[in-house]
DRENTOR-255611 format. One line per field, with one value per residue: residue number from 1; residue in three letters; x negated, y, z negated of N, C-alpha, C in turn. Coordinates in pm, whole numbers, plus 50000, padded with zeros to 5 digits. Atoms other than C-alpha are relative to their C-alpha. Layout:
k <- c(NUM:...)
r <- c(ALA:...)
neast <- c(X:...)
nnorth <- c(Y:...)
nup <- c(Z:...)
caeast <- c(X:...)
canorth <- c(Y:...)
caup <- c(Z:...)
ceast <- c(X:...)
cnorth <- c(Y:...)
cup <- c(Z:...)
***
This chain:
k <- c(1:2:3:4:5:6:7:8:9:10:11:12:13:14:15:16:17:18:19:20:21:22:23:24:25:26:27:28:29:30:31:32:33:34:35:36:37:38:39:40:41:42:43:44:45:46:47:48:49:50:51:52:53:54:55:56:57:58:59:60:61:62:63:64:65:66:67:68:69:70:71:72:73:74:75:76:77:78:79:80:81)
r <- c(MET:ALA:TYR:VAL:ASN:ILE:ASP:GLY:GLN:LYS:TYR:GLU:LYS:GLU:LEU:LEU:ASP:LEU:ALA:LYS:GLU:HIS:THR:THR:GLY:LYS:GLY:GLU:GLY:LYS:LEU:SER:LYS:ASP:GLU:VAL:VAL:ASP:LEU:PHE:THR:SER:ALA:LYS:ASP:GLY:THR:GLY:VAL:THR:ASP:THR:GLU:LYS:ALA:THR:LEU:VAL:TYR:ILE:ARG:ALA:ASN:PHE:GLU:PHE:THR:ASN:ALA:ALA:ALA:LYS:ASP:PHE:ASP:GLU:ALA:PHE:ASP:ALA:LEU)
neast <- c(49915:50078:49938:50043:49984:49957:49992:50025:49898:50023:49885:50026:50033:49912:49872:50024:50025:49872:49921:50064:49975:49860:49968:50085:49972:49868:49895:49979:50093:49932:49978:49863:49948:50076:50136:49990:49997:50138:50078:49965:50044:50143:50023:49957:50072:50055:49903:49915:50052:50094:49994:50068:49907:49894:50058:50017:49867:49965:50081:49943:49871:50024:50089:49963:49863:49906:49867:49911:49958:50115:50028:49902:50038:50124:49970:49925:50091:50096:49928:49973:50124)
nnorth <- c(49882:49876:49885:49865:49905:49866:49915:50080:50105:50114:50040:50114:49955:50064:49928:49867:50017:50034:49875:49913:50062:49978:49857:49941:50055:49965:49988:49867:49976:50026:50141:50042:50106:50122:49980:50011:50145:50045:49957:50079:50137:50001:49982:50122:50111:50090:50053:49888:49869:49955:49858:49926:49996:49904:49865:49971:49971:49866:49908:49998:49929:49857:49940:50034:49962:50110:49964:49995:50136:50072:49948:50061:50141:50005:49971:50114:50114:49972:50012:50142:50071)
nup <- c(50000:49990:50065:49965:50110:49960:50119:50120:50014:49912:49919:49913:49864:49903:49998:49943:49857:49939:49993:49899:49869:49963:49982:49896:49867:49946:50100:50059:50109:50127:50029:49974:50087:49974:50050:50146:50026:49984:50116:50118:49973:50026:50144:50069:49939:50101:50095:50040:49960:50103:50035:49892:49888:50036:49992:49857:49947:50048:49921:49864:50006:50021:49901:49863:49967:49978:49954:50117:50034:50051:50134:50088:50014:50077:50140:50055:50011:50107:50128:50025:50035)
caeast <- c(50000:49858:49926:49896:49838:50024:49977:49853:50155:50117:50354:50390:50226:50449:50769:50623:50498:50842:51013:50759:50802:51179:51159:50900:50916:51252:51569:51677:51406:51652:51688:52002:52221:52038:51702:51814:51894:51539:51392:51583:51511:51142:51163:51334:51069:50944:51112:51260:51209:50902:50870:50628:50881:51152:50923:50851:51222:51277:50993:51142:51485:51338:51101:51268:51584:51885:52207:52500:52619:52268:52219:52537:52432:52084:52220:52463:52194:51950:52208:52269:51902)
canorth <- c(50000:50335:50656:51028:51294:51622:51890:51627:51396:51047:50956:50647:50710:50463:50647:50988:50863:50719:51051:51241:50994:51039:51420:51473:51413:51400:51485:51771:51732:51627:51291:51108:50853:50561:50707:50740:50368:50308:50508:50317:49983:50066:50179:49852:49636:49483:49351:49694:50063:50184:50519:50628:50535:50729:51032:51006:50995:51305:51478:51381:51509:51843:51891:51744:51849:51618:51621:51690:51329:51195:51422:51286:50926:50993:51141:50851:50590:50761:50784:50408:50322)
caup <- c(50000:50101:49915:49981:49718:49767:49503:49256:49304:49452:49736:49953:50291:50478:50379:50462:50798:50874:50794:51008:51296:51289:51291:51564:51937:52107:51921:51700:51436:51166:50996:51109:50931:51097:51000:50639:50649:50777:50488:50222:50389:50377:50014:49917:50086:49759:49449:49381:49444:49256:49081:49356:49623:49437:49407:49780:49861:49645:49831:50168:50064:49961:50255:50562:50743:50761:50955:50721:50739:50681:50379:50225:50292:50152:49831:49782:49850:49615:49337:49376:49313)
ceast <- c(49911:50080:49940:50021:50035:50021:49990:50101:49972:50130:49962:49984:50097:50134:49985:49978:50130:50087:49943:50028:50142:50033:49910:50031:50137:50104:50003:49907:50061:50015:50149:50041:49920:49858:49996:50004:49858:49916:50029:49966:49851:49970:50033:49925:49941:50110:50097:49937:49913:50020:49934:50090:50115:49950:49983:50135:50047:49925:50058:50131:49980:49925:50028:50145:50081:50124:50089:50042:49885:49965:50094:49965:49874:50030:50074:49909:49899:50066:50027:49875:49992)
cnorth <- c(50124:50115:50129:50086:50136:50079:49917:49889:49890:49961:49881:50048:49943:50073:50139:49991:49970:50125:50093:49947:50029:50148:50069:49933:50043:50003:50138:50031:49983:49849:49969:49891:49871:50011:49998:49853:49944:50035:49913:49852:49987:50011:49873:49876:49900:49947:50107:50128:50053:50148:50086:50011:50097:50143:50040:50033:50139:50105:50013:50079:50151:50066:49966:50041:49875:50053:50000:49860:49919:50047:49937:49853:49984:50016:49884:49879:50021:49984:49855:49922:49971)
cup <- c(50000:49939:50050:49876:50057:49872:49871:49975:50102:50069:50087:50144:50103:50012:50062:50150:50075:50015:50107:50141:50048:50026:50101:50133:50048:49889:49939:49883:49862:49982:50019:49901:50017:49944:49848:49960:50010:49878:49878:50018:49971:49850:49922:50049:49900:49910:49950:50049:49886:49969:50108:50122:49972:50011:50146:50064:49956:50081:50141:50001:49990:50116:50145:50022:50033:50071:49875:49955:49940:49858:49898:49974:49915:49852:49934:49981:49887:49862:49962:49962:49852)
***
């Protein structure tokens, strides 16, 4: 598992890379409902969602743009963790 430090906080590189991949290139630059599913699938790849993965999801929510529907789905999925 690779990590990235941003302002002294450790985040999961795989989740950050996935969010960046989904918001660059073609498209509107916002995370969609399907892409939110991808993020949470990646976060749940082990026996559970780690504190680092949760912190990374919080970082993604605060620093990436979402469609309105995707933001709602993200918030609901995060609250269910």
